[in-house]
C-alpha positions as CSV (number, residue, x, y, z in Angstrom):
1,M,-21.3,14.3,-35.8
2,T,-18.8,12.0,-37.5
3,Y,-15.4,12.5,-37.7
4,F,-13.3,11.8,-41.0
5,I,-10.2,9.9,-41.4
6,L,-9.0,9.9,-45.1
7,I,-6.2,7.0,-45.8
8,A,-4.1,7.7,-48.6
9,G,-0.9,6.3,-49.7
10,P,1.0,4.6,-52.4
11,A,-0.4,1.3,-54.1
12,G,0.9,-1.6,-52.0
13,S,0.9,0.4,-48.7
14,G,-1.7,-1.9,-47.3
15,K,-4.1,0.8,-47.1
16,S,-7.5,-1.3,-47.4
17,T,-5.6,-3.8,-44.4
18,L,-5.4,-0.7,-42.3
19,T,-8.4,0.4,-42.9
20,G,-10.3,-2.8,-42.2
21,A,-8.1,-3.5,-39.1
22,L,-8.3,0.0,-37.4
23,A,-12.3,-0.4,-38.2
24,E,-12.4,-3.3,-35.9
25,W,-9.8,-1.9,-33.8
26,L,-12.6,0.6,-33.0
27,A,-15.2,-1.6,-32.6
28,N,-13.1,-3.4,-29.9
29,N,-13.4,-0.5,-27.9
30,E,-16.8,0.2,-28.8
31,L,-16.5,2.9,-31.4
32,D,-18.3,2.7,-34.6
33,S,-16.9,3.1,-37.8
34,T,-18.2,3.5,-41.7
35,K,-15.3,1.6,-44.0
36,V,-16.0,3.7,-47.3
37,N,-14.4,2.2,-50.2
38,F,-13.1,4.9,-52.3
39,D,-11.5,3.5,-55.0
40,P,-14.0,3.0,-58.0
41,A,-11.3,0.4,-59.1
42,A,-11.0,-1.7,-56.4
43,E,-11.7,-5.5,-57.3
44,V,-11.2,-7.1,-53.9
45,L,-11.4,-5.8,-50.1
46,P,-10.0,-7.4,-46.9
47,Y,-13.1,-5.9,-45.8
48,V,-17.0,-5.2,-46.6
49,P,-17.5,-1.8,-47.2
50,D,-20.5,0.3,-45.7
51,V,-20.4,2.5,-48.5
52,D,-18.9,1.9,-51.7
53,V,-18.4,4.2,-54.4
54,R,-18.0,1.0,-57.1
55,R,-22.0,1.7,-57.0
56,Y,-22.0,5.1,-58.7
57,V,-19.2,5.0,-61.0
58,D,-18.0,2.1,-63.2
59,V,-14.3,2.5,-64.1
60,E,-15.0,-0.7,-67.0
61,E,-17.9,2.0,-68.7
62,F,-15.2,4.5,-68.8
63,I,-12.5,2.4,-70.6
64,T,-15.0,1.3,-72.9
65,K,-16.7,4.7,-73.8
66,Y,-13.7,6.8,-73.8
67,N,-11.6,4.1,-74.7
68,L,-9.4,5.0,-71.8
69,G,-6.6,2.7,-70.3
70,P,-7.2,1.4,-67.0
71,N,-5.0,4.6,-65.0
72,G,-7.0,7.3,-67.2
73,A,-10.5,5.3,-66.3
74,L,-9.8,5.7,-62.7
75,V,-8.1,9.3,-62.4
76,A,-11.4,10.0,-64.8
77,S,-13.8,8.1,-62.7
78,V,-12.8,9.8,-59.8
79,D,-13.1,13.3,-61.3
80,Y,-16.8,12.3,-62.2
81,L,-17.2,11.6,-58.2
82,I,-17.5,15.1,-58.0
83,N,-21.0,14.5,-59.1
84,Y,-21.9,12.1,-55.9
85,V,-20.2,13.3,-53.4
86,N,-23.6,14.1,-51.9
87,D,-24.7,11.0,-52.2
88,V,-22.0,9.3,-50.6
89,R,-21.7,11.7,-47.6
90,D,-25.5,11.1,-47.0
91,E,-24.7,7.2,-46.7
92,I,-21.9,7.8,-44.4
93,E,-24.2,10.6,-42.4
94,E,-27.1,7.8,-42.2
95,T,-24.8,5.3,-40.3
96,K,-24.0,7.5,-37.5
97,S,-21.0,6.3,-36.9
98,N,-18.3,8.2,-34.9
99,Y,-15.6,7.4,-37.6
100,A,-16.1,7.3,-41.4
101,L,-12.4,5.3,-42.4
102,I,-12.3,6.5,-46.0
103,D,-10.1,4.3,-48.1
104,L,-8.8,6.2,-51.0
105,P,-7.2,4.9,-54.6
106,G,-3.6,3.9,-54.3
107,Q,-2.8,6.2,-57.6
108,L,-1.2,8.9,-55.8
109,E,-1.7,11.5,-59.0
110,I,-5.5,11.6,-58.4
111,I,-5.0,13.3,-54.8
112,A,-1.6,14.8,-55.0
113,F,-1.5,16.3,-58.4
114,R,-4.7,16.7,-60.0
115,K,-7.4,19.6,-59.1
116,L,-10.4,17.6,-59.0
117,G,-9.4,15.4,-56.5
118,P,-8.5,17.5,-53.5
119,K,-11.9,18.8,-54.5
120,V,-13.8,15.8,-54.1
121,L,-12.5,15.4,-50.6
122,K,-13.1,18.9,-49.6
123,E,-16.3,18.5,-50.5
124,L,-16.7,15.0,-49.2
125,S,-15.5,16.3,-45.7
126,K,-16.8,19.8,-45.7
127,G,-18.4,20.5,-42.0
128,A,-16.7,17.9,-40.6
129,K,-13.2,17.4,-38.1
130,T,-11.2,16.1,-40.8
131,T,-7.3,13.6,-40.4
132,V,-5.8,12.2,-43.1
133,I,-3.6,9.2,-42.4
134,F,-0.4,8.4,-45.2
135,A,0.9,4.9,-44.9
136,V,3.9,3.9,-46.4
137,D,5.1,0.0,-47.2
138,A,8.0,-0.4,-44.4
139,G,10.0,-2.1,-47.5
140,L,9.7,1.2,-49.4
141,A,10.9,3.0,-46.2
142,S,14.2,1.0,-45.4
143,D,15.7,1.7,-48.7
144,P,17.2,5.3,-48.2
145,S,16.0,6.8,-52.0
146,S,12.4,5.6,-51.6
147,A,12.0,6.8,-48.4
148,F,13.1,9.9,-49.4
149,S,10.4,9.7,-52.1
150,S,7.7,8.6,-49.8
151,A,8.3,11.2,-47.4
152,L,8.0,14.0,-50.0
153,L,5.2,12.5,-51.4
154,S,3.6,12.3,-47.6
155,L,4.2,16.4,-47.8
156,S,2.6,16.6,-51.6
157,V,-0.7,15.4,-50.2
158,L,-0.2,17.4,-46.8
159,Y,0.1,20.7,-48.8
160,R,-2.7,19.7,-51.2
161,L,-5.3,18.4,-48.9
162,G,-4.6,21.2,-46.5
163,L,-5.7,18.9,-43.3
164,P,-3.6,17.7,-40.4
165,M,-1.6,14.4,-41.5
166,I,-0.7,11.2,-39.3
167,F,2.3,9.6,-40.7
168,L,2.8,6.1,-40.6
169,V,5.4,2.9,-41.8
170,N,2.7,0.0,-42.3
171,K,3.6,-3.8,-42.7
172,V,6.6,-3.6,-39.8
173,D,5.9,-7.8,-39.2
174,L,7.9,-8.0,-42.6
175,Y,11.2,-6.7,-40.4
176,V,10.5,-7.7,-36.9
177,K,8.9,-11.0,-36.4
178,D,9.0,-10.7,-32.5
179,L,5.7,-8.3,-32.4
180,S,4.0,-7.7,-29.3
181,K,0.3,-6.2,-29.1
182,E,2.1,-3.6,-26.8
183,G,4.1,-2.6,-29.4
184,V,7.3,-2.6,-31.5
185,D,10.8,-2.2,-30.7
186,V,11.8,0.9,-32.3
187,E,15.1,0.6,-31.7
188,Q,15.4,-2.7,-33.7
189,L,13.1,-1.0,-36.5
190,K,15.6,2.1,-36.8
191,E,18.4,-0.4,-37.8
192,K,16.5,-1.9,-40.7
193,I,13.9,1.0,-41.9
194,Y,15.9,3.6,-43.0
195,L,13.1,6.5,-42.6
196,L,12.9,5.4,-38.8
197,R,16.3,6.1,-38.5
198,M,16.9,9.6,-40.7
199,L,14.1,10.7,-38.3
200,S,15.4,9.6,-34.6
201,D,16.8,12.5,-32.6
202,D,20.8,10.9,-32.7
203,Y,20.5,10.9,-36.8
204,S,22.6,13.9,-38.6
205,C,21.6,14.8,-41.9
206,V,25.4,15.2,-42.8
207,N,25.3,11.6,-43.3
208,V,22.8,11.2,-46.2
209,G,25.2,12.6,-48.7
210,S,27.0,9.2,-48.1
211,E,23.6,7.4,-48.1
212,V,21.7,8.8,-51.0
213,L,23.6,8.7,-54.2
214,F,21.2,10.1,-56.5
215,M,21.5,13.9,-55.8
216,D,23.4,16.9,-54.6
217,P,24.7,15.8,-51.7
218,D,23.9,19.3,-50.4
219,I,20.3,19.3,-51.5
220,S,19.9,15.5,-50.2
221,E,21.3,17.0,-46.5
222,S,18.4,19.8,-46.9
223,L,15.9,17.7,-47.6
224,C,16.4,15.7,-44.7
225,R,16.7,18.3,-42.5
226,V,13.2,19.6,-44.1
227,I,11.7,16.3,-43.6
228,K,13.1,16.0,-40.2
229,E,11.7,19.2,-39.1
230,A,8.0,18.1,-41.0
231,W,7.8,14.6,-39.1
232,G,10.5,14.9,-36.3
233,N,9.6,11.4,-34.4
234,S,6.3,11.1,-35.0
235,V,6.1,8.6,-37.6
236,I,4.4,5.8,-36.3
237,P,5.2,2.4,-36.8
238,V,2.8,-0.3,-37.4
239,S,1.1,-3.9,-38.6
240,A,-2.2,-3.6,-39.7
241,K,-2.2,-7.3,-40.2
242,E,-1.0,-7.8,-36.6
243,F,-2.7,-5.2,-35.4
244,V,0.4,-3.6,-33.6
245,G,0.5,0.5,-33.2
246,L,-2.9,1.0,-33.6
247,D,-3.5,2.3,-30.3
248,R,-0.8,4.9,-31.5
249,V,-2.8,5.6,-34.3
250,Y,-6.1,6.3,-32.4
251,A,-4.4,8.5,-29.9
252,S,-2.8,10.7,-32.7
253,I,-6.3,10.7,-34.3
254,Q,-7.6,11.9,-31.3
255,R,-4.9,14.4,-30.3
256,I,-5.9,16.3,-33.8
257,L,-9.6,15.8,-33.8
258,T,-10.6,16.2,-30.2
259,G,-7.6,17.4,-28.5
260,G,-7.3,14.4,-26.0
261,E,-6.1,10.2,-26.0
262,D,-8.9,9.0,-24.6
263,Y,-11.9,6.4,-26.1
264,L,-14.3,9.3,-26.2
265,T,-15.7,11.7,-28.8
266,E,-17.2,14.8,-28.8
267,E,-20.3,13.7,-30.0
268,Y,-23.4,11.8,-28.6
269,N,-23.7,8.5,-30.1
270,P,-26.9,6.9,-30.3
271,H,-25.9,3.8,-30.7
272,H,-24.5,3.4,-26.9
């Protein structure tokens, strides 16, 4: 059986780079993965997809045929994928990989706020153990109001898909220059990335009223408590570009999908 990993996040969060990096990391640890581009509007990818929905849906055709703008055409094309989801699933299953890495579009309204998006993804991963990776850009996570928005988006996707989720902050190499492959200095990152600081044990949500000025302090404090209760210290700092933090991501994947942290899956892989 192939395990499904849905890689989501706002546009610019580095999902495609993360997809390619995670696939390479898995290969280095003798695990197969299938890279699936699930964005019909993707123009340039940092990896070569093994399965590509652009074979089935052409966004440009939707723009021309239905007189839609780029965003409307993307939404319509993802909805239309419901007609081809079994074909995509068959392609994935033919690879007999340990993991299918599904690189989702960055337009979160497709997943979080529309009816068909979650249905397409649930049909795609039906019967398979599945988790979601939700990535946010470290730049967004560093600003209080943007950090709140990103965390709330993650919860929206969590509730819409109803699947276990791994929340990570990507591109931390932009904030810490002396990254080592063994990990990152989380204390140093907390000073620069508000989301990580807010989620730490020593941060009091009472402070949030003076840091987030876009709404009533009491509401800000309540939202802070909800976000801390949801994510605690589980958000993983990652640099997909520098291959940092991927070991923690894999450990979280294993805890969710197999209940362990080793480099084995429950299913026999005929490639090994």
